[in-house]
N, C-alpha and C positions, 0 to 999 in steps of 0.2 A: 100524580103527587109532585109536590116540592119537598124534596127529602135534604135534610142537612146532615152530613157525617162529622161528629166530632171524633178527632183521633184517627190520623191517617196512617198508622203503623201497619203492622202484619194483619191483624184481624179487621181493623177498619178499611184497610184496602181490599181485602177478600170480599168484605160485605159491598163495598162500593161497586168493585168490578161485577160482582154478581146482579146488582141491581141494573147496571149498565147492560148487562146481557139480556136481561127481562125486558128492558127498553120502556119507552113510555113515561119516563120519571124525569124531573129536572135536579139535578144533583148539585149540591153546594158543599165544598169541601173545607175544613178548618183542622189545623194543628198547629201547636206550639212552636215546632220546627217548621217553618214555611216550606221547605225544600221537600218535604214529605207530600204536603198537598199539592205542589207544584208538579210532582212527579205523578201522582196520582191523577191530577187533572188532565195530562196528556195522555193518561192511559183509558180514562174513563169521558171526558169531554166536559166533567163538572167544572163549575167557576169556583174560584178561591175565594173565600174569607180572611181576613188577616187578623181580624178580632173577634172575640165571642159576640160581641154585640152586632158587628156587621153580619155574622152567621144569623142571627134572630131578625135582622132588618129584612132577610128574604121571606118572612113570615111563612116558615115550613110548616107542612100539614103533619110532617113526621120527622123524628130524629134518630139517628143513631149515636148511642154515647159508648165508644170504643177507646175512652181513656183509662187511666189508672184508677183503681177503686177509690182513692180518697177525693177524687174530682167528680163522681158520679152525682151526688146529690145536688150540688151546686148547679150543674147543667140541667138535670131533670126537673129541678124546680122551676127554673127558669122557663123550660120547654112546655111544661104543663100549664103552668100559668099563662102562657101564650096561646094555649089551645092546640099544642101539638102532641101527636102520639108519640109514645117513647120505646125503643128498643135499646135495652140497656146490657151490655156485656156483664157476665157474671164476675164477682158477686154483685147483687144490687147495690151494695154500700158496705162500708167497714163497720159501721155501727148499726144496731137494730134500731134504737129509737128514730134515727134520721131515716132508715129505711121505711120503717113504719109510717112516718110522715109522708112520704112520697108516695106510698101505696094508697094512702087514705085521700091524698090529693088527686091522684089519678082517678079514685072512685067517685070522688065528689064532683069531678070535671066530666065523667063518662068518657074518659080516655082510655086507650090501650096502654098497658105498662107491660110488655114483654120482656123477660130476662133470658139471655142467651146461653142457654145450656144445650149446645149443639148436640150432644150426643144422644138425645131423645130423637135425634132424626137419623140416626144411624141404622140402616136397615137391619144390622145383627141384633142390635138390643130391641128393636122394635119387634123383630121375630121372637125373642125371648118373652117380651110382653104379651105378645099373642098367645105363646105357649101357657103362660101363667092364666091369661084370661080364659082360655077354651078348657081349662082343667087337665090339659096332657100332663101336667108335672104333680098334679094332687095339691095337697096342702103343703105350702113353702116351711120348710124347716131351717134352711140356712142358706145364706147368701154370702159369697167372697168376692171381692171387687180389687184389682190391683192396677195401678198406674206408675211407672216408671221410667225416666229418661234422663241423661247426663245434661244438666242444665246448659252448658256452652254449646251443645249441638242442637238445642231449640232453635236458633235463629243464627246459623253459621254466618260468620262475617261480622257480626256485632257484639260489643262487650256485654257479656252476661251481667256484669255488676251494673249496667244502667237499667236492667229489667226491674220493674217494680216489686218482683217477686224477692229480690235481694234487699230491698229497702223495707224494714220494719214499719216507719212511720207512713209509709204509703199503701200499707194493706198488703204487705209481702208474708212469704212463709208458704210451704207447700200445702199445709192444711187448708187455706182460704183459696190459694191459686187452683188447687185441684178439686176443688168442691164439687166437680162433676159427679165424682164417685158417690159422695154423699146425697146429691140429688137423685141420681138413678136408683140407688139402693132404695131410697123411699118411694121412688116411682114404681118399682118392681114389688116391692115388700110392704109398702104403708108406713105409717108415721114411726119415728123413733122416740122409744121411751127413755133411755138413759144410753151412756157412751163412756167409756175408759180409753183414756188414749196416752200411750208412750211416745216421744217425740224428742227430737233434738237435733243439733248441727253437728253430724258425723263426718262429714267429709272435710277436705282442705280448702273447699270454695269459700270464696269472699263473701259472706253473706251475714245479715243482721238477724235472721229468723231461721227457723227450722227447715231442715233440707229432708228430713225423713219423719214419718208418722206411722204408727199402727194403731188402728182403732178396732176396739171390741164393742158391739153394738148389740143392744136389746130392743127389738122392734116391740110395738104394743100389741101385735099379733102374738107375742111369745117366740116368734123366730129369732134366730141369732144371725149377725153379719160380722164378717171381718172385711176391713178396708185397709189396704197398704197403699200409700203414695209416697213416692220419693222423687228427687232430681239429681240422683248420684249414681244411678247405675248406667253401665254402656249398654247401647243398643236401645231399644224401644219395646215397652211392655204394656199392652192394655187388654184387660181380659175380665170377664165374669163368669163365675159359676153358682148356679141356682139348684138347690137340692131340696128334691119335694117328695112327697111320700110316693108318689107313682112314676117317678123318672128324675134324671138330671140333666140339665141343659148347660153346657159351656159356650160362652161367646169367646173368641179371640179375634180382635181387631182387624188383623191382616187376613184372616182365613175365612171365618164364618161361625157356624154353630153346629155343634155336636150334640146330639140328644141320645141319652141311654135309656130306655123305656124299662118298665118293671119287668117285663118278659126277657130282658136280656139282650134285645136287638138294638143296635146302634145305627142311628140315622145321621148322616153327615149332609149339611145343607152349606153350599159354597155361597157366601156373601162377602165378598171383597169389592165393594165399589170404589170406583176413583174418589179420591179423598175429600174434592170439593163438593162433592153430590149433597152432602148431609148439609153443609153450610148453605148451597143454593136453595134446598128444601125449606131450610129455616128461615132465611130471608124472604122467600117466596110466600111462606105461610104469615109470617109478620105482616107483609102488605095486604094479604087477603083479611087478616085481623081488622087493619085499620079501615077496610071498607065493609066489614061486618059480615063477611061471607065465610069466615072460620072463626073458632074458638081459640083463646090463647092457652097454649099447652103449660107453659110456666108464668103465671102472671105474679104480681107483687106479693101477694099471699103466700105463694108456694116459696118463693124465693126468701121471704121472711124466715119460714120454717127453716129453710137451709142455713141461714145466718144463725138462728137460735142454735142449731146443731153446731156449728162452726165454734159459736161462744163457749157452748159446754164442753167443747173438745179442748179449748184452750184452758179453761178452768181445771179439766181434769189433768192436764199436763203440770199443772201448777201444784194441785192437790194431792197427786198421784191417788186419787179416787175415781170411782165411776160417777159421774155427775148427771143429774136428771135434767133433760131437756125442757126448758121452761115454755 
């Protein structure tokens, strides 16, 4: 396939390199910072487009949209109207209505619109999902999810203030940026009914949006979920605990899964894959979706649900009340 990558920063570069490893595809690279595309071209052999128009002149079969959230809709619309399948990094868009229009356009054209929630491809979380599906944990009562890491440590050597998370107008803020946790809580526990959120800018970092948030969630199943996200803590923390009537399972990103069964026996499962593996599996899966040999794990409709939760979360921050997810 002919594949165009829009945005050659951290995640765009990762996806382009993985496609290059898979082989057999023609890459075209576009970034508003030309040197980013030039460097990636050397590493992948992809050709460079200097404008968005030039990027589409290559008539791509698929595009990867790895630009800031506020630019997703414009590029996705042009891609879908040209007949290209779309892989869009999360979040699908900043605004629900615009995201809905893109989703409907993809459905009307019969094109793939896959949103990049890479944690669904982490073997540790996949194991948790398997434990839920096979009934090992019984009925799910509670889910606790956490992510935290000091923002300046995300991309050493670059100014964190230039990251879109720092800029409210570009779709910034930790709630939207780390919507991974909101996505996989729904993946594990089902749809969200309502949400209460306390959030704020608690650190001394120079940000326009919240850097910390605590969410209390009620799922439609009746289960409860707690989600903690921040970009202020030192070190790296990403983990999830699922509490069921027949067992408790805890996933820690760096180490794996621990299952405590009803009888009291504890099972430790070492799952600590090389970090790039889930990204490689994710983009490989997208390419299979484009050829009709795999199903889309997170399509536009699923991503829309997460945007609705994020919108409710932001309403809750303002109202100081629990907000229903529309």
